[in-house]
N, C-alpha and C positions, 0 to 999 in steps of 0.2 A: 439297089434297084427299088427297094420298097419306098424310099424317100421320094424318088422320082415319080413313082406311081401315086403317092399321097399328094404330091404337089399338083400333078395333072388333074387328079380327082377334085381337089380343092378349087383349082382354076375353073374346071367345068361347072362346078356347083355355083361359083361366084358369077360366071357368065349367064348361067340359066336364071339365077336370081335377078340379075340386072335386066335381062330380057323380059322376065315376067313383070318386073316393076315398070319398065317402059310401056309394056302393053297395057298395064292397068292405068298408067297416067294418060296414055293416049285416049282411053275411053272417057276419062274424066275431063280432060282439057285439050285445047287445040295447041299444037306445037307452033311456036313463033320464033322468028329470027330476032335476036337482040338488036335494038336500035338505040344507040347512045343519045342521038339528037332528040328522039321522042321522050326518053327518060328525063333528060335535062329540061325540055320544054314543060313536061308535066310538073316537075318539081318547082320550076320557076313560076308557073301559073298558081300553084298552091301557095307559094311564098308570097306572091302578090296579093292573093286573097287575104292572107293573114297580115298583110301590111309590113312584111319584112323588108329591110333595105336590099335593093336589087343587087348591089355589089357583093354583099356578104352571101346573099342567096345564090348568086352565080358560083361563088367559090365552093359553097357547100354542095351545090348540084353537080359540079365538075368532080369533086372528090368522091361523092356517092357513085356517080357514073363510072369512074375509074374502078372502084371496088366491085361494082356489080358486073362490069365488063370482064374483069379478071375471073369473077365467079362463073359467069356465063360461058366463058371460053373453055372451062374445065368440064362442062356438061355436054352430053350428046343430045339431050332432050330437055327443053325448058318450056314452061307455059307462061302465059300472061300473069297468072296468079303467083307463080314462083318469082317472077321479076318484082312484082308488087311487094311480096312478103320479104324478099331479101333487101330490096331498096328501103322499105320502111324500117327494117331492122338496122340498116347502116345509118339511116337518117337520125335514129334515136341518139346516136353519139353526139350529134351536132345540135339538134333542135327537136325536143320531144313533141312539141305542139305540131310542128310541121310534119313530123313522122306520123302522128295520129291522123291529121287531116289527109295526108297523102294515102295512107292505108285505107281510109274509109271514104274516099272521094266519090265513089259511085253509090254510096248508101246514105240514108237519111240519118243524121246525127241528132 
């Protein structure tokens, strides 16, 4: 019975930590629903700005959108900043310049 009690206690602690993290994130950012089309459109726009070939940019955007969508489906709470961070990290595998521009698209470079 001690093992059962330890497991229950560990589970309760993990749930409490998860809830505390979500509360903290809610304070810092706005919860959003993942939009695959919006992500692809944003990546395509930045690729066009960089002068990348639209065919290859579309393939990259679709691959990144697949990976980010898989990531987002595993999370209960995501913010716009989370999506930007994860998408730019995934983009780095394909095109480092595009990832940098996408990550900093709302700032002056």
